[in-house]
C-alpha positions in Angstrom: 162.1 -33.9 153.6 160.4 -37.4 153.4 162.2 -40.3 152.0 159.3 -42.7 151.3 158.3 -43.2 147.5 154.7 -41.0 147.3 152.9 -41.1 145.0 153.2 -38.5 141.2 150.3 -36.5 142.6 152.1 -36.1 146.2 155.6 -35.0 144.2 156.3 -31.5 144.8 153.4 -30.7 147.1 153.8 -27.2 148.8 152.6 -26.5 152.1 150.5 -23.2 151.8 151.6 -22.2 155.1 153.7 -18.8 154.3 157.3 -19.8 154.8 160.7 -18.0 153.9 162.3 -18.9 150.7 164.2 -22.1 152.2 162.5 -25.3 150.7 159.3 -26.2 152.7 159.4 -29.2 155.1 156.5 -31.0 153.4 157.8 -31.0 149.9 158.8 -34.9 149.1 161.1 -36.2 147.5 160.0 -38.7 144.7 163.1 -40.5 144.5 161.4 -43.4 142.3 160.3 -41.0 139.6 164.2 -39.3 139.9 166.8 -41.5 140.9 165.9 -43.9 138.6 168.3 -47.2 138.1 170.1 -46.0 141.2 171.1 -49.8 141.9 172.7 -50.1 138.3 174.7 -46.6 138.7 178.3 -46.1 137.8 180.3 -42.6 137.0 178.7 -39.9 138.6 179.6 -36.4 138.2 178.3 -33.3 140.0 177.7 -29.5 138.8 177.2 -27.4 141.8 176.1 -24.1 140.9 175.1 -21.0 143.7 171.5 -22.2 143.4 171.0 -25.4 141.8 173.0 -28.8 141.8 173.0 -30.9 138.7 173.9 -34.6 138.9 174.7 -36.9 136.2 175.6 -40.9 136.2 175.5 -43.7 133.9 173.7 -46.9 134.3 172.6 -50.0 132.6 168.8 -50.5 132.1 167.2 -54.0 131.7 164.6 -53.8 129.0 162.6 -56.3 126.9 163.2 -56.2 123.0 160.9 -58.6 121.0 163.3 -60.8 118.5 162.1 -62.9 115.6 163.8 -65.9 114.2 163.0 -68.0 111.5 161.6 -71.8 111.5 163.7 -74.7 110.2 161.8 -74.9 107.2 163.5 -78.1 105.9 162.0 -80.4 108.7 158.6 -81.6 107.8 157.1 -80.3 111.1 153.4 -79.8 111.0 152.7 -76.9 113.3 155.8 -75.3 111.8 153.3 -73.8 109.3 154.5 -70.1 110.5 156.9 -68.2 108.7 158.8 -67.0 111.9 158.6 -67.4 116.2 159.0 -64.5 118.2 160.6 -64.5 121.8 160.7 -61.9 124.1 164.4 -61.2 125.3 165.9 -58.8 128.2 168.6 -56.8 126.4 170.8 -54.2 128.4 171.5 -50.9 127.5 173.1 -47.9 128.8 171.5 -44.7 129.7 172.5 -41.5 130.9 170.5 -39.6 133.7 171.0 -36.1 134.4 169.1 -34.4 137.5 168.6 -30.9 138.2 167.8 -29.7 141.9 167.8 -26.6 144.0 170.9 -26.8 146.3 168.5 -26.7 149.5 168.0 -30.8 148.7 171.8 -32.0 148.4 172.0 -33.7 151.9 168.7 -35.3 151.4 169.7 -36.4 147.7 173.4 -37.5 148.8 171.8 -39.7 151.6 169.2 -41.2 149.4 172.2 -41.8 147.2 173.8 -43.6 149.8 171.1 -45.9 151.1 170.3 -47.2 147.1 173.6 -47.3 145.6 174.4 -51.0 145.0 177.6 -50.8 142.1 180.8 -50.7 144.7 183.2 -49.9 141.7 182.5 -46.1 141.8 185.3 -44.7 143.6 185.4 -41.1 142.3 182.6 -38.4 141.5 183.9 -36.0 138.8 182.3 -32.2 140.0 182.8 -28.8 138.8 181.1 -25.6 139.1 181.7 -23.0 141.8 180.1 -24.9 144.5 182.2 -28.1 144.3 184.6 -26.4 146.9 181.7 -25.7 149.5 180.4 -29.0 149.0 183.5 -31.6 148.5 184.1 -32.6 152.4 180.0 -33.1 152.4 179.9 -35.7 149.2 183.3 -37.1 150.3 181.7 -37.7 153.3 178.1 -39.1 152.5 179.3 -41.4 149.5 182.5 -42.4 150.4 183.7 -41.2 147.0 187.1 -39.2 145.8 185.9 -35.6 144.6 187.7 -35.0 141.5 187.5 -31.5 140.2 187.2 -30.7 136.7 187.9 -27.4 134.8 184.5 -25.7 134.8 185.2 -24.3 131.3 186.1 -27.4 129.9 183.0 -29.0 131.1 180.7 -26.4 130.0 181.9 -26.9 125.8 182.1 -30.7 126.2 178.7 -30.9 127.3 177.4 -28.4 124.9 179.1 -30.1 121.9 177.3 -33.2 123.1 173.8 -32.0 123.4 174.2 -30.0 120.1 175.2 -33.5 118.5 172.6 -35.6 120.1 169.7 -34.2 120.4 167.8 -32.7 117.3 165.8 -29.4 118.7 168.1 -28.6 121.4 168.6 -24.7 120.0 165.9 -22.7 119.9 165.0 -18.7 118.9 162.6 -16.9 121.4 160.4 -14.7 120.0 158.0 -13.5 122.7 155.4 -12.1 120.6 155.2 -14.2 118.1 152.4 -17.3 118.2 155.0 -19.7 118.7 157.4 -18.3 121.3 159.7 -20.7 121.0 161.0 -21.6 117.2 163.5 -24.8 117.1 166.6 -25.0 115.0 167.6 -28.5 113.4 170.7 -30.3 114.1 173.4 -28.7 111.9 175.5 -31.8 110.4 178.2 -29.6 111.5 178.2 -27.8 114.5 181.3 -25.8 114.6 182.4 -23.2 114.6 180.3 -21.4 117.2 181.0 -18.7 120.0 179.5 -19.8 123.3 178.0 -16.1 125.5 177.9 -18.0 129.4 176.4 -15.5 131.7 177.2 -16.1 135.3 178.4 -13.9 137.7 180.3 -12.4 135.3 180.2 -13.3 131.3 182.5 -15.8 129.7 182.6 -15.0 125.7 184.3 -19.1 124.0 184.9 -19.5 120.6 184.7 -23.0 120.0 186.2 -24.8 116.8 186.2 -28.1 117.3 185.6 -31.3 119.9 188.6 -30.2 122.1 190.0 -26.8 120.7 188.2 -23.7 122.3 189.4 -20.2 123.5 188.1 -17.8 125.9 188.4 -14.7 123.5 186.3 -12.2 126.1 184.6 -11.8 128.9 182.8 -8.8 131.1 182.3 -8.4 135.0 178.9 -7.2 134.1 177.0 -10.0 134.1 174.0 -11.8 135.9 175.6 -10.7 139.6 175.5 -7.3 138.3 171.9 -7.4 137.7 171.1 -9.7 141.0 173.4 -7.4 143.1 172.6 -3.7 141.8 168.8 -5.2 142.0 169.0 -6.1 145.5 170.4 -2.7 146.4 168.1 -0.5 144.2 164.7 -3.2 145.3 165.8 -4.7 148.5 165.0 -7.5 146.6 167.2 -10.2 147.4 166.0 -13.1 145.3 166.9 -13.2 141.5 163.5 -14.8 140.6 161.7 -12.2 142.0 163.6 -9.6 141.0 162.9 -10.9 137.2 159.5 -11.0 138.1 159.4 -7.5 139.0 161.3 -6.6 135.7 158.6 -8.3 134.1 156.1 -5.9 135.4 158.3 -3.0 134.7 158.5 0.2 132.5 161.8 1.0 131.9 160.8 4.1 130.0 160.3 6.1 133.9 163.7 5.7 134.3 165.9 5.6 131.3 166.3 8.5 129.3 165.2 7.6 125.1 166.9 9.7 122.4 163.2 11.5 122.1 163.4 13.2 125.5 166.5 14.8 124.5 165.9 15.3 121.0 161.8 15.7 120.9 161.7 12.6 118.2 164.2 10.9 116.5 168.1 11.4 115.2 167.6 11.0 112.0 170.9 11.6 110.5 172.5 9.1 112.8 169.7 6.6 112.1 168.2 6.6 115.6 164.7 6.1 116.5 163.0 8.0 119.2 162.1 5.0 121.6 166.0 4.1 122.0 167.5 4.0 125.1 170.1 7.2 124.9 171.2 6.6 128.7 170.4 3.9 130.9 169.0 5.2 134.6 169.2 8.9 132.9 166.0 10.0 134.4 166.9 9.1 138.0 169.4 12.1 138.2 166.9 14.5 137.5 163.4 13.4 138.2 162.2 14.6 141.8 160.3 11.5 142.3 160.7 7.9 144.0 161.0 5.2 141.1 158.9 1.6 141.5 161.0 -1.5 141.9 159.3 -2.9 138.8 160.7 0.2 136.6 164.1 0.0 138.2 164.7 -3.6 137.7 163.3 -3.5 134.2 165.9 -0.7 133.6 168.6 -2.8 134.9 167.9 -5.8 133.1 167.7 -3.4 130.1 171.2 -2.5 130.6 172.8 -5.4 131.6 171.4 -7.5 128.5 172.7 -4.3 126.3 175.5 -4.3 127.3 176.0 -8.3 126.8 174.4 -8.3 123.3 176.6 -5.7 122.1 180.1 -7.3 123.6 178.2 -10.2 121.6 177.9 -9.2 118.6 181.2 -7.2 118.5 183.1 -10.5 119.3 180.7 -12.5 116.5 182.0 -9.9 113.8 185.2 -9.6 115.0 185.6 -13.8 114.3 183.1 -14.0 111.8 181.0 -16.2 113.5 177.2 -16.8 113.0 176.0 -19.1 115.7 176.0 -17.5 119.3 174.6 -19.6 122.1 174.1 -17.9 125.1 173.8 -19.9 128.4 174.4 -19.6 132.3 172.2 -19.3 135.5 171.0 -15.4 134.2 169.5 -17.1 131.2 168.0 -20.4 132.6 165.2 -20.6 130.4 163.4 -17.4 131.9 161.5 -15.7 128.9 162.4 -12.3 130.5 165.9 -12.5 130.4 165.9 -14.2 126.8 163.5 -11.6 125.3 165.9 -9.0 126.3 169.1 -10.9 124.5 167.5 -11.5 121.9 166.3 -7.4 121.4 169.6 -6.6 122.2 171.2 -9.0 119.2 168.7 -8.5 116.8 169.2 -4.2 116.9 173.1 -4.6 117.2 173.5 -6.8 114.0 170.1 -5.8 112.4 169.0 -9.1 112.2 172.2 -10.9 110.8 173.2 -12.8 113.6 170.5 -15.0 115.6 170.5 -15.1 119.6 170.6 -19.0 120.2 169.3 -21.0 123.6 169.7 -24.5 124.5 166.9 -26.4 125.5 169.2 -27.9 128.7 171.6 -25.3 128.8 171.5 -26.2 132.5 172.9 -29.4 132.4 176.0 -28.7 130.3 178.6 -28.6 133.2 177.4 -31.7 134.7 177.1 -33.3 130.9 180.8 -32.3 130.3 182.0 -33.3 134.0 180.3 -36.7 133.5 182.1 -37.0 129.8 185.4 -36.3 131.2 184.9 -39.4 134.0 183.6 -41.8 131.2 186.2 -41.0 128.7 187.0 -44.8 128.5 183.4 -45.7 127.6 184.1 -43.7 124.9 180.4 -41.9 124.7 181.2 -40.2 122.0 182.1 -42.7 119.6 177.7 -43.8 119.9 174.7 -41.5 119.0 172.4 -41.2 121.9 168.8 -40.1 121.8 167.0 -38.2 124.4 164.3 -40.5 126.4 161.0 -38.7 126.4 159.3 -41.0 129.1 162.3 -39.9 131.5 162.8 -36.3 131.0 161.1 -33.4 132.4 161.0 -31.6 128.9 161.7 -27.3 128.8 159.3 -25.8 131.8 157.5 -22.9 130.8 158.9 -20.6 133.4 157.6 -17.2 132.8 157.5 -15.6 136.1 153.8 -14.4 135.7 152.4 -17.4 134.1 151.8 -19.5 137.4 154.0 -19.7 140.1 153.4 -22.9 141.4 154.4 -24.4 138.2 157.2 -22.2 138.6 158.2 -23.3 141.9 158.1 -27.3 140.7 159.6 -27.1 137.6 162.6 -25.4 139.7 162.0 -28.0 142.5 162.9 -31.6 140.2 164.0 -31.6 136.7 165.1 -34.2 134.6 166.7 -35.5 131.5 167.6 -39.2 130.3 169.4 -40.2 127.3 169.7 -43.6 125.6 172.4 -44.9 123.6 171.5 -46.0 120.5 172.9 -49.6 119.2 173.8 -47.3 116.0 176.1 -44.5 115.1 173.6 -42.1 113.5 174.6 -39.4 110.2 172.7 -37.3 107.7 171.5 -39.1 104.2 174.1 -38.0 101.9 171.3 -37.1 99.2 169.7 -34.6 101.1 170.2 -31.1 99.0 171.0 -29.2 102.0 171.4 -30.9 105.0 171.7 -27.5 106.7 168.1 -26.4 106.2 166.4 -30.2 106.2 163.3 -29.9 108.3 162.0 -33.5 108.7 158.4 -32.6 109.8 155.7 -31.2 107.8 153.8 -29.3 110.8 155.0 -27.7 113.3 151.8 -28.1 115.8 153.4 -25.5 118.4 152.7 -22.9 115.6 149.3 -24.3 114.7 146.7 -24.2 117.5 143.7 -26.5 115.7 146.1 -29.1 114.4 147.7 -28.9 117.7 144.2 -29.8 119.5 143.1 -32.1 116.6 146.4 -34.4 117.2 146.3 -34.2 120.6 142.7 -35.3 120.8 143.5 -37.9 118.4 146.7 -39.5 120.4 144.3 -39.4 123.5 141.2 -41.5 121.7 143.6 -43.7 120.6 144.9 -44.5 124.0 142.3 -47.1 124.9 143.5 -49.2 121.8 147.1 -49.0 122.2 146.4 -50.3 126.1 144.5 -53.1 124.8 146.6 -54.2 122.1 149.0 -54.1 124.7 148.2 -56.4 127.2 146.8 -58.5 124.3 150.6 -58.7 123.0 151.2 -60.6 126.2 148.7 -63.0 126.8 151.2 -65.3 129.0 152.3 -62.5 131.5 149.6 -61.9 134.0 151.1 -58.9 135.0 150.8 -57.1 131.7 147.5 -55.4 132.4 148.6 -53.6 135.6 151.9 -52.3 133.5 149.4 -51.3 130.8 147.7 -49.1 132.8 150.9 -47.5 134.0 151.6 -47.1 130.2 148.3 -45.2 130.2 148.9 -43.2 132.8 152.4 -42.0 132.1 151.2 -41.4 128.2 148.2 -39.4 129.2 150.3 -37.2 131.5 152.9 -36.5 128.8 149.9 -35.6 126.7 148.3 -33.1 129.2 151.8 -31.6 129.7 152.1 -31.2 125.9 148.6 -29.6 125.9 150.1 -26.6 128.1 153.8 -26.9 127.1 153.9 -27.9 123.4 157.4 -27.3 123.3 158.7 -29.5 126.2 160.5 -31.7 124.0 161.3 -28.9 121.1 159.1 -28.6 118.0 155.9 -30.3 118.5 155.0 -32.6 115.8 152.9 -35.8 114.8 156.3 -37.6 114.7 157.2 -36.2 118.6 153.8 -37.8 119.7 154.3 -41.1 118.3 157.9 -41.0 119.3 157.0 -40.4 122.9 154.3 -43.3 122.8 157.1 -45.7 121.5 159.3 -44.6 124.7 156.5 -44.9 127.2 155.3 -48.3 125.9 159.2 -49.4 126.2 159.1 -48.0 129.5 156.7 -50.7 130.9 158.2 -53.8 128.7 156.3 -53.4 125.8 158.7 -53.6 123.0 156.3 -54.9 120.2 152.7 -54.5 121.1 151.8 -55.7 117.2 154.0 -58.4 117.2 151.2 -61.1 116.7 149.3 -58.9 113.9 152.4 -58.4 111.9 153.1 -62.5 112.2 149.6 -63.3 111.2 149.3 -60.8 108.3 153.3 -61.5 106.7 152.0 -65.4 106.8 148.7 -64.6 105.0 150.2 -62.6 102.4 152.9 -64.6 101.4 150.4 -66.9 100.4 149.0 -65.0 97.6 152.6 -63.6 96.4 153.1 -65.7 93.5 149.5 -65.0 92.2 149.8 -61.4 92.8 153.1 -61.5 90.4 151.3 -64.0 87.6 148.7 -61.4 87.2 151.1 -58.7 86.7 152.6 -60.7 84.1 149.7 -60.6 81.9 149.4 -57.0 81.6 151.1 -55.1 79.0 153.9 -52.9 80.3 151.9 -49.5 80.5 149.5 -51.6 82.3 152.0 -53.6 84.5 153.4 -49.8 85.5 150.1 -48.4 86.9 149.1 -51.7 88.7 152.4 -51.7 90.5 151.9 -48.6 91.8 148.4 -49.3 92.5 149.6 -52.3 94.5 152.0 -50.1 96.6 149.1 -47.4 97.3 146.9 -50.4 98.3 148.8 -51.9 100.3 150.1 -48.9 102.3 146.3 -49.1 103.5 147.0 -51.4 105.7 148.3 -49.2 108.8 146.9 -50.4 112.1 148.3 -46.5 113.0 145.7 -44.9 111.4 142.2 -45.2 113.0 139.7 -45.5 110.1 141.7 -48.3 109.2 142.7 -50.0 112.4 138.2 -49.9 113.1 138.0 -51.8 109.2 140.8 -54.3 110.1 139.4 -54.8 113.7 136.0 -55.5 112.5 136.6 -57.5 109.3 139.5 -59.6 109.4 138.8 -60.8 105.6 139.5 -57.0 104.4 141.9 -58.1 101.7 144.2 -56.6 99.0 141.5 -56.2 96.3 139.3 -54.5 98.6 142.3 -52.0 99.5 142.7 -51.5 95.7 138.9 -50.4 95.6 139.0 -47.8 98.3 141.6 -46.3 96.5 140.7 -42.6 94.9 140.7 -43.2 91.2 143.1 -40.4 89.1 144.0 -37.7 89.1 144.8 -38.4 92.4 145.5 -35.8 95.4 149.2 -34.8 94.4 149.6 -36.5 90.7 152.9 -37.0 89.0 152.5 -40.4 87.7 152.6 -39.1 83.8 155.5 -38.1 84.8 156.8 -41.0 86.4 156.0 -43.1 83.7 157.5 -40.8 80.9 160.7 -41.4 83.1 160.5 -45.2 83.1 160.8 -45.1 79.6 164.3 -43.8 80.1 167.6 -45.4 80.7 167.2 -47.6 84.1 168.3 -45.9 87.4 171.7 -47.1 88.6 170.7 -47.9 92.3 167.0 -47.0 94.3 166.9 -46.6 97.8 163.4 -47.3 99.4 162.0 -46.7 102.5 160.0 -49.0 103.5 156.5 -48.8 105.5 154.1 -51.7 106.8 154.2 -55.6 107.5 151.9 -58.0 105.4 150.2 -56.8 102.3 152.2 -53.5 102.2 155.8 -54.9 101.9 154.9 -58.3 100.3 152.2 -57.8 97.9 152.7 -54.1 97.2 156.5 -53.3 97.7 158.2 -56.4 96.5 156.8 -56.5 93.4 157.8 -53.0 92.5 161.2 -54.2 93.8 161.5 -56.8 91.5 160.3 -54.8 88.5 163.6 -52.4 89.6 165.4 -55.3 89.4 164.2 -56.3 86.3 165.3 -53.2 84.9 168.8 -53.8 85.5 168.1 -51.3 89.2 169.9 -52.3 92.1 167.9 -52.1 95.2 168.5 -51.1 98.9 165.3 -51.7 101.3 165.6 -49.6 104.6 163.5 -50.7 107.3 163.4 -49.8 110.6 165.6 -51.1 113.5 163.0 -51.5 116.0 159.3 -51.9 116.1 157.2 -49.0 115.8 153.6 -49.8 114.8 153.0 -52.5 112.4 156.1 -51.5 110.8 158.0 -54.1 109.4 161.3 -54.2 111.0 164.9 -55.4 109.5 164.8 -58.4 111.5 161.5 -59.5 110.1 162.2 -58.3 106.7 165.7 -60.7 106.3 163.1 -63.2 107.1 160.1 -62.5 104.4 162.6 -61.9 101.7 164.2 -65.0 102.1 160.9 -66.7 101.9 160.0 -64.6 98.6 163.5 -65.3 97.3 162.5 -69.1 97.8 159.4 -68.8 95.5 160.8 -66.2 92.9 163.9 -66.7 90.9 164.3 -62.5 90.1 164.1 -62.0 94.1 166.4 -64.8 94.8 169.1 -63.7 91.7 168.9 -60.3 93.3 169.9 -61.2 96.6 172.7 -64.0 95.2 174.4 -61.1 93.0 174.3 -58.3 95.5 172.0 -56.4 93.6 169.3 -56.2 95.9 170.3 -55.3 99.9 168.3 -55.2 103.2 170.0 -52.4 105.5 168.5 -51.1 108.6 167.5 -47.2 109.1 168.6 -46.6 112.3 165.3 -45.6 113.0 162.1 -47.3 115.5 160.1 -44.4 114.5 156.6 -44.6 112.1 158.0 -41.4 110.8 161.8 -40.7 109.4 163.9 -38.3 110.0 167.0 -38.3 107.4 169.2 -36.2 109.4 169.7 -39.1 111.9 170.1 -42.7 109.9 172.3 -45.3 110.5 175.9 -44.6 109.1 175.8 -48.1 107.5 172.9 -47.2 105.2 174.8 -43.9 104.3 177.7 -46.1 103.4 175.8 -48.0 101.2 174.1 -45.3 99.3 177.2 -43.5 98.7 179.1 -47.0 97.6 175.9 -47.8 95.4 175.8 -44.3 93.8 172.2 -44.1 94.5 170.2 -42.3 92.3 166.6 -42.5 93.3 165.0 -42.4 96.6 161.4 -44.2 97.3 160.2 -42.9 100.6 156.6 -45.0 101.2 153.6 -44.1 103.9 151.4 -41.5 105.4 154.5 -41.2 108.5 157.3 -41.1 106.4 156.2 -39.2 103.1 153.5 -37.1 104.3 153.7 -36.2 108.0 157.8 -36.1 107.3 159.8 -35.7 104.1 156.6 -33.9 102.4 158.9 -30.8 101.6 162.2 -32.8 101.9 164.6 -31.5 98.9 167.3 -34.2 97.5 169.9 -34.2 95.1 168.4 -37.2 93.1 165.4 -38.1 91.9 162.7 -39.2 94.6 159.3 -40.5 94.7 156.5 -40.0 97.7 153.6 -42.2 97.8 151.2 -42.3 100.2 147.4 -42.8 101.4 145.6 -40.8 103.3 144.0 -42.2 105.7 142.8 -39.7 108.3 140.0 -38.0 107.2 141.1 -34.2 109.0 144.4 -34.6 107.4 142.5 -35.4 104.0 140.3 -32.5 104.6 143.3 -30.3 105.6 145.0 -31.3 102.2 141.8 -30.8 100.1 141.2 -34.3 99.6 139.0 -37.0 101.3 139.8 -40.5 102.6 142.1 -42.6 100.8 143.2 -39.4 98.4 146.3 -40.6 97.1 149.7 -38.5 97.4 152.2 -39.5 94.2 154.8 -37.1 94.3 157.8 -37.5 91.6 160.6 -34.8 92.2 163.3 -34.1 90.5 165.9 -32.0 91.6 166.3 -28.3 90.7 162.7 -28.9 88.6 160.1 -27.0 90.1 156.6 -29.0 89.7 153.4 -27.4 89.5 152.5 -29.8 92.5 154.6 -28.0 95.1 151.9 -25.2 95.2 149.8 -27.9 97.6 150.3 -26.3 100.8 149.8 -28.3 103.9 148.9 -25.6 106.4 145.9 -23.2 105.5 146.7 -20.1 104.1 
């Protein structure tokens, strides 16, 4: 094994010479890609199984963040004509690293860690898994750390709770013959109780009731070890993956006795179909012939899976549990085992219980062991997010798809999680949090849409690279970092083209978020900061004029002008190519021009008349407004609308992004903008001073909006203020996400469609308007407009 730092192209290169199944000596170890931030690492944990080692550690990551600070406008310094200054600062955040590799690598990996480990505070390594005692002496000798063993089941449950709580698309249903093999579940607000069926050598069935309360309620000695052991005896195949490959090609009906073999067809009075297995391996006793390895492996897989499936169903019924998660080395993301378990569960429960699998189930033990060692850091008090830039994602491990890919994905696999500054919770106004799905279109299920959006993001890459370099003119190495970003993001897009479910459901939101993560990876915290600053400065100069012209209208004209103002403001979106091309070529393109671009009424989705009627009634108590872009959007579109709500007697909570994404206004920028507007406008000034206008951060750094992961403070304010109106603005927040979101109060979703393909999909054209006013439990005619083709 080579301890140099090869390129990604060399990583995982396998020599074509025939070798035994031990790892080939020419496989290179890509340490820069794998053991990242090792110099800042502390708190190690290791989970050693029969064939795979999972290593976990905590590190601190230094990265750049863009901060805004208001100039002191009381001094008469002439060059302070700008509204605020932007400074890029270093910030330290916490990151969790999880690496999975084959046991054959363990010595090389330990050597590498020993050579690069700087942190001397680390004295202990938490260990779990069956192989922990086997490698205990090696670990202690190589690393000079004391191995502290933790209970395997406790670690498993702790790890499971952690991923279910922090990774939105962690659990999935596997449907082999569906358009999308993987159907991801949304994060349930309450993850308990559930059943965990862990299939290792044997089977353990554990009922989990809370963070610390769980019990093993049953199990079986017939598990993965049985399949492997009997399989080896029957087929003379010693490798687990090879055995599965044989099973995937076999026909179990050659070996198994079916109901129709006994009765000549179905057994109607007992409700048994003819194709049902009456006796596993039943034909092998009477048939005088040799059976193929493939058929025997398939029959054995069915026998073991059906046994485990029936056992799991009986325990689920006995304890009244509908959520059953399967894990352990028998599963390990293998389509063959997931399919047989799913089939078995469906059969025995008649579809009442779903077999659920976990995207990171291989890491559960390591995560749990790590959490046991990190209790003084209180990791469970924070919310964590998967860092797409540093995580391998769910590989397609179908044995018959691509053996080369299988070999590689099994070699090194990574998961990185970043600690988020804010604790994230559900929006209390979701009608049913457990069925809320943020995204409108799942690109894993819609091949046409997937191809279009992947092309779209690829096409936009040059522009993003150019923008990133331009945002850091004083940094000569910015161009080199931007090229690394380009390479990384293009590689991610290529992965998602072949494995669309790598990070859960593939959506426009996940493509945007992956891009943001990759930009942050290479220290481009806010490529649009200077554009936003310029646009904010210009828009502020027109604010008073805009308000004055609104005041001259009669009440009904004014309400329409306010809505058109929000919509016109929403045109200014650097995330939409049709708009960024215009803004790039014509810096003079302004508010009035944007109004002229808007579609005339009736709009594509048009509930304006219902909204106007509602405004004639009593004022809302409190409106929560999720804002979108900087510049004209927030200053000339949103603020006059907010002003009118305040004049009506409605309190307003403005929710903006915690961190930058595209040209979206951040909470830091909005604080400064609102202060400046208040200095010009007594209505906004009074709103602030009387605490009727509140600014909160959403907890998000995405152009889209997940209402199940919002800042805890925002949720508290929403409850305290008895919010009865939610306004969601913009294509990312109201069309790509939340178009179908059902709220328990009135809601208003406003957006301009700035993408001609999407407009065409919706039956509209470029700059078509979506104005969707919804009252809970009243079905509007607008609901019939679908976003996916029939």
